[in-house]
C-alpha positions as a printed Julia matrix, in Angstrom:
259×3 Matrix{Float64}:
 17.68  74.99    1.19
 20.65  72.84    1.97
 23.81  74.85    2.91
 26.87  73.51    0.96
 30.4   74.46    2.03
 32.74  74.39   -0.99
 36.33  73.58   -1.05
 37.89  74.29   -4.41
 39.65  71.25   -5.9
 38.09  68.52   -3.96
 37.55  65.17   -5.54
 34.55  65.3    -5.78
 33.33  68.64   -4.45
 30.5   68.88   -2.02
 28.11  69.97   -4.75
 28.37  66.84   -6.95
 27.6   64.69   -3.92
 24.73  66.8    -2.75
 20.99  66.47   -3.25
 21.04  69.89   -5.03
 23.1   68.3    -7.78
 20.59  65.59   -8.44
 17.75  68.12   -8.2
 19.58  70.33  -10.82
 19.96  67.49  -13.26
 16.23  66.4   -13.1
 15.05  70.07  -13.42
 17.43  70.75  -16.31
 16.04  67.79  -18.2
 12.49  68.71  -17.63
 13.11  72.36  -18.56
 14.95  71.43  -21.82
 12.46  68.92  -22.82
  9.49  71.43  -22.1
 11.28  74.14  -24.14
 11.75  71.93  -27.02
  8.23  70.79  -27.11
  6.57  74.08  -26.8
  8.92  75.65  -29.35
  8.34  72.8   -31.78
  4.68  73.24  -31.76
  4.99  76.91  -32.13
  6.72  76.57  -35.49
  4.68  76.27  -38.71
  4.21  72.9   -40.37
  6.73  73.83  -43.01
  9.35  74.72  -40.27
  8.49  71.58  -38.25
  9.66  69.44  -41.34
 13.04  71.38  -41.34
 15.15  69.09  -39.08
 18.08  71.83  -39.22
 15.86  74.31  -37.73
 14.5   71.71  -35.06
 18.02  70.94  -34.19
 18.67  74.54  -33.35
 15.99  75.06  -30.78
 17.74  73.88  -27.77
 21.09  75.18  -29.03
 19.81  78.64  -29.36
 18.14  78.52  -25.87
 21.42  77.09  -24.15
 23.59  79.82  -26.02
 21.42  82.63  -24.95
 21.15  81.19  -21.35
 24.99  80.8   -21.18
 25.54  84.44  -22.49
 22.93  85.96  -19.86
 24.5   83.92  -17.16
 27.96  85.4   -17.94
 26.65  88.8   -17.85
 24.89  88.48  -14.54
 27.88  86.87  -12.93
 30.31  89.51  -14.32
 28.05  92.26  -13.08
 28.05  90.71   -9.57
 31.85  90.31   -9.78
 32.47  93.92  -10.8
 29.98  95.43   -8.3
 31.96  93.73   -5.58
 35.06  95.58   -6.77
 37.5   92.67   -7.52
 40.96  93.46   -8.52
 40.39  91.47  -11.71
 37.18  90.51  -13.55
 38.2   86.88  -13.65
 39.5   86.81   -9.98
 37.01  84.08   -9.02
 37.39  82.02  -12.2
 38.46  78.94  -10.1
 35.51  79.31   -7.83
 31.98  78.17   -7.81
 28.4   79.69   -7.31
 24.9   78.69   -7.94
 24.89  80.45  -11.43
 27.86  78.46  -12.55
 26.64  75.24  -10.99
 23.22  75.44  -12.69
 24.79  76.48  -16.0
 27.12  73.6   -16.17
 24.57  71.08  -15.1
 22.2   72.56  -17.84
 24.86  72.38  -20.55
 25.86  68.69  -19.73
 22.35  67.62  -19.89
 21.85  69.58  -23.06
 24.81  67.92  -24.62
 23.52  64.49  -23.91
 19.91  65.36  -25.13
 21.21  66.9   -28.3
 23.45  63.9   -29.24
 20.51  61.73  -28.83
 18.37  64.17  -30.74
 20.89  64.07  -33.68
 20.61  60.4   -33.76
 16.97  59.74  -33.45
 14.86  63.06  -33.67
 16.52  65.36  -36.21
 19.27  63.3   -38.02
 19.14  65.95  -40.78
 20.8   68.4   -38.45
 23.52  65.96  -37.36
 27.19  66.2   -38.13
 30.36  64.71  -36.65
 31.89  67.97  -35.51
 28.9   68.86  -33.31
 28.85  65.4   -31.56
 32.71  65.53  -30.98
 32.26  69.02  -29.52
 29.5   67.86  -27.26
 31.63  64.89  -26.0
 34.77  66.95  -25.36
 32.73  69.52  -23.39
 30.97  66.96  -21.45
 34.47  65.86  -20.19
 35.63  69.21  -19.56
 32.51  70.76  -17.99
 32.0   67.5   -16.0
 35.56  67.72  -14.67
 35.11  71.32  -13.53
 31.93  70.41  -11.63
 33.8   67.37  -10.0
 36.71  69.63   -9.03
 34.41  72.5    -7.61
 35.47  75.06  -10.2
 32.48  75.51  -12.66
 33.23  79.29  -12.85
 35.85  78.25  -15.4
 33.36  77.71  -17.87
 30.84  80.36  -16.74
 33.61  82.67  -17.68
 33.15  81.54  -21.27
 29.63  82.19  -21.46
 30.35  85.43  -23.41
 31.6   83.33  -26.37
 28.12  82.01  -26.85
 26.78  85.42  -28.04
 27.64  84.68  -31.63
 26.03  81.2   -31.22
 22.9   83.04  -30.21
 23.03  85.26  -33.15
 23.73  82.29  -35.53
 20.83  80.27  -33.86
 18.47  83.33  -34.46
 19.45  83.43  -38.15
 19.15  79.69  -38.62
 15.57  79.5   -37.34
 14.5   82.93  -38.62
 16.42  83.63  -41.78
 15.04  87.15  -42.08
 17.05  88.03  -39.03
 20.26  86.67  -40.34
 23.26  89.08  -39.9
 26.6   88.09  -41.54
 28.83  91.16  -40.95
 27.62  91.57  -37.38
 28.18  88.0   -36.7
 31.85  87.99  -37.9
 32.57  91.22  -35.89
 31.0   89.8   -32.58
 32.57  86.32  -33.24
 36.08  88.05  -33.43
 35.71  90.04  -30.39
 34.13  87.18  -28.28
 35.61  84.01  -29.56
 39.0   85.32  -30.59
 40.0   88.39  -28.52
 38.33  87.67  -25.33
 39.02  83.89  -25.63
 42.67  84.73  -25.99
 42.52  87.15  -22.99
 41.05  84.36  -20.73
 43.53  81.79  -22.02
 46.31  84.23  -21.04
 44.74  84.64  -17.55
 44.71  80.83  -17.38
 48.19  80.62  -18.13
 49.44  83.42  -15.9
 47.48  81.63  -12.97
 48.35  78.09  -13.9
 49.8   77.17  -10.67
 46.65  78.1    -8.77
 44.43  76.01  -11.08
 42.64  73.01   -9.65
 42.0   72.0   -13.32
 45.24  72.47  -15.26
 43.87  70.73  -18.33
 41.48  73.84  -18.73
 44.39  75.79  -20.23
 45.01  73.05  -22.81
 41.32  73.16  -23.8
 41.23  76.93  -23.98
 44.23  77.0   -26.42
 42.61  74.1   -28.53
 39.31  75.72  -28.91
 40.8   79.08  -29.52
 42.69  77.47  -32.44
 39.35  76.0   -33.65
 37.65  79.36  -33.44
 40.25  81.04  -35.67
 39.83  78.34  -38.16
 35.91  78.78  -38.08
 36.24  82.53  -38.58
 38.61  82.25  -41.48
 36.46  79.86  -43.29
 33.37  81.81  -42.8
 35.05  85.16  -43.91
 36.29  83.35  -46.93
 32.75  81.98  -47.72
 31.17  85.39  -47.06
 33.6   87.33  -49.4
 32.97  84.77  -52.12
 29.24  85.21  -51.63
 29.41  89.02  -51.94
 31.55  88.78  -55.01
 28.86  86.47  -56.6
 26.1   88.91  -55.49
 27.9   91.97  -56.94
 28.65  90.16  -60.18
 26.57  90.97  -63.31
 26.66  87.12  -63.99
 25.4   86.42  -60.32
 23.56  83.19  -59.92
 20.18  84.1   -58.69
 19.93  80.78  -56.98
 23.07  81.29  -55.02
 22.3   81.09  -51.22
 23.83  82.93  -48.34
 27.23  81.85  -46.95
 27.24  79.03  -44.44
 28.79  79.65  -41.0
 29.94  76.15  -40.42
 30.76  76.4   -36.62
 29.44  72.81  -36.09
 29.72  70.77  -39.21
 32.04  68.07  -40.54
 31.82  69.47  -44.02
 34.27  71.86  -45.64
 33.35  75.17  -47.29
């Protein structure tokens, strides 16, 4: 295997100009296509016709993979007795490189899918989210600090839970989702944003702090709207005049529609 020496903050870093990067892009594309095709054919005919469920196949995989990557990385960091769990947030390793490439390939594929394969699952906010993260993740790779986004793998735990509920409604968990979302996308996200602020002078990618603050505000909005929708649903459910056709509340993490 090619040995790569990393210099944080180079333009571009050695990884981006290496053959390993090209290999990772190709393997990521093949992996995502394979997962999509296999998963698609495992669904029943009725599920195959549901474009919203189809659109969540790759999203669920990416969210679960990102969360798992975070836990593997963090266990390595803690095992090495770092003075701070985010001490290497401006660094790079094979876990973060592979994850960033996989995410970037996914963003491109999902935007194409929303246009041509599952347009019923398409929405403006999801596309804008993908484009924005392509810029930020691509920049972190270019500057040799993909650990910046590996550190946010924890916030994909609620996306994993949401994806499971979208594809298999019988496993939907609203209250648990709200709790996990609060601790990962609000509390932990604020913690990492504070760390980025405290180490701003050391950052090779200073725009990351701006992105972290913007996304934190969006997460607070998402949580507020879902709690509002969830409480309204519970009120209807407990009412004697409840509408039997009333469906579960919608967690609109990726939608251009309002609750």
